[in-house]
N, C-alpha and C positions, 0 to 999 in steps of 0.2 A: 503494500499501501503506500508506498516510497514517493509516487507520484502525485499522489493525492493531497491536497490542503484545503482548509477549510475556505468557502466562498459563500458571498451571500447573493441569491438571486432573490427575483420576486415575480410573481404570476400576472399574466394579464390575458384579456380575451384575443382571441386571434380573429381579425376581421380582414386581415389582408391576405389570405390565402397563403399557398406555398405549402402546407401543411393542413393535413385533414385532421390534427389535432384542434378541438374548440378552445383549450386553456395551454398556454405556452408561458416559459419561463424566459427571462433574461437575466444577466449579471446585473449589480448595480455598477454605478459609476464610483470611479476612486480605486479599483482593485486593480488596474494595470490591463483590463481587459477592453477590448470591443464591446462597447455596450448594447448592440445589434447582433452582439454572437448568439447562436442558437445553442439550446442547453437542451441536452440529452439527459433525462433523468425521470424518476418514477411518475407514470400517469395518472396512479392513484392518488400518489400526495397532491399532484395537482388539482387534481379534480375533487378530493374530500377536505380542501379548503377553499375558504373564499378567494376570488381573484381578487390581486393588490397585497396576497402575503408576503411577507418577507420570510424567506427560508436558510438558514445557515446547513450547510451541508460539505461534506468531503468529495471535492471534484478533482479532475484534471483535464488540462488543455490538451486535444487532439488536434494532431494535423497531420492527416492524411495527404498522399501525394495526388493531386487533381483536386483536391476537396476543400472549402473553408474550413480554418479552424472551428472547433466546437467544444463547450465544456460537457463533459461527462461526468456523471456520477451513477453508478450502478443502482437499480433499483432496490437491491436489498442493502444497502446503506442506510444508516438511521439519519435521521433531520432533526433541524429543531425549528417551531414557528417561532419568531421573534417579533417584536415590535419594530416600527419606522426608526426610532432614536435608539434602539439596541443596534440595529443594522448600522446605523450612521456610526454611532459610537464605536463598533467591532473594527467598521473601516479605517475610521481615524486613528484608531488606535494600533493596527497591525500591516496598514500600507503606507 
């Protein structure tokens, strides 16, 4: 698990297409990631929490030849729902 580290993501309603998923996730700003980066994570986690949830989870950046970078967190990994203030404080303290 050495490539994985904690990141903060948030969920949003997918209205642009490009994915069949109705609820998607993006990394919060300030973590050194592209804020439009795709996040591959648990569908159950995204759907079982309100849109706009802030989530702290362990993830890694994946960069495959011919694909855009994305953030990956296995569905089996634990996660924590946190407040927006907690998310901002975590980012300020750790990035």
